[in-house]
N, C-alpha and C positions, 0 to 999 in steps of 0.2 A: 493798354495799361494806363496811359495818361488820361484817357477818357474816364476810366474808373475813378481815378484820383480826383478829377474835376467834379464828378457827380457826388462823391462823398463829401468833398469840401463844400459844394453847393448845398447839400442837405444839412450839413452842420451849421453853415451860416444862416440858412433859412430857419432852422430850429432855434437858433439863438435869437433871431429877430422876432420870431413868434413868441418866444418866452419873455422877451422884453416888452412886448405890447400888451401884456395881460393886465396892466393897470394895477389897481389895488389888490386884486386877487393874487397876483404873483408875489406880493409883498407879505401875504398872510403865511403863517406857519403851516406847513403841510400836516394833514391829518395823521395821527399816529397809526402805525401798521403793526400787525403781529409778525411773527417770524417768517411766514410764507409771503409776506408783502401785501396781504389783504388788509384794507383799512379797518380799524377797530372803531366801532360805534361808541361815541362818548356820551355819557348821560348828561342831560341838561344841568347846568349849574343852578342851584337854587339857594336863595338866601333864607336861612331858617327864621321862622317867626319867633320872636322872643315872647315867652309867656312867663308871667311872674310866678316865682316859686313861693307860695304861701305856706308851705308845709312847716316852716319854722316859726311862723308868726300868727297863723290863723287857727284858733281853737275850734272852729265850727266842725271840722271833720273828726275831732278827737272823741273817742268813745271812752269814757271813764266808767269803771265798774262800780256797782253798788257794794256797800259793806253791810253785812247782816249781823244781827245781835240776838243773843239768847233772851228768853222771856224775862222781863223786868230788869234788864241789864243795859248798861251803856259802856261797859269796859270792852276794849277791843280784844278779840280772840287772835290766835296766831294766824288764822286764815284771813281775818279782817286786816291785820297788819300787812300781810303779804299783798293783799289787794291794794291797800293804800300805798305801798311801796311802788307797785306798778303804776298807779295813778300819778304818784309824785314824779316818776321818771318821765312820763308824758308831759306833765305840766312844766317840768324844767326844760324839756326839749322844745316845747312851744313857748316862745318868749313873750307873747302878748295874749291878752284875753283874760277874762275873769270867770270864776265859777261860783255857783251858789250850792251849798250843801244843805239839802232838805232832810230834816229829821222826821222819821215816820215810826208809828207804833201799830200794834194790832188793835183789834176792836175791844179788847177787854180793858177795864179800868175807866175812870171818869175822864171827861174831856180835859179838865185842868191837869190831872195827873199825867195824861199822855202828852199834853203840850210840853210840860216840863221835862218828861223823859225824852221826847223827840229833840228838844233843845240840847240836852246833855249828849245825845248820840251825835248830833251834828257837830257840836263843839269838840267831842272826842276825836272825830275824824279830822276836823280842822287843825286841832292842836298837833296831831301826829304828822299831818302834811307839813306844817310849819317846822316841826322838829326835823323833818327830812329835807328842809331847805327850800320849800315853796314859799314865796313871798306872802306874808299875811295880808298885804294890801290887795291881793288878787282874790281873796276868799271872803264870801259873806255866808251867813247861816240863817236858816229859818226853820221853825218847827211847824209841822202840820198835824202832829199828834196822830189821832186815828181818823182824821177827816178826809184823807186822800189815799184810800187803800189801793194797793196794786192788785190784790186778789180779794174779791168780796166774799169768798167762801167763809164758812163758819166752822173751821176745823184747824188742826195744828199745821197742816201743810200750807194752808192759806195764810194763817197768822205768821208763820216763819218768813214768808215772802214779804210781809208788810213791816216787819221789824228791821228797818234799814236806814242807812244814810244814803241818799240818792244825790247824784252829781248832775248839775245842769250847767252847761257851758254858755257863755255870753260873748 
């Protein structure tokens, strides 16, 4: 019985000595284990790469919708106002950047008449955006009249696509 006690004591002392000689490794925190005592693999720690969030300041990805007009008209329809309200929400969400509103017409009428009508269409869109709270300093207008058609067809469907205020972000 004494021999058994001596052997147990020797094993315990030997175990303590070996544990103390582990150097730095013995000082490290033990790996986490699950309930059964099996070590749980830890994922490597990564430092996230910071990418700038330009969503609130960069107008380049913003898609603004065109506003369409009836023949020989520059007043805004209910649908046109709804489109401009959606555009205004985007322009107010994005805090920087400018837009140009291009006024366009269909191919009917003289060049001078269509340039004037295109200007009125662009200005109507601009004025409505300003009334909705978009800064006037961010908006410029230009008229192209009938010189830059979206659809070159010679029918009502093509003409309807060309009677518009088009938005270009800068």
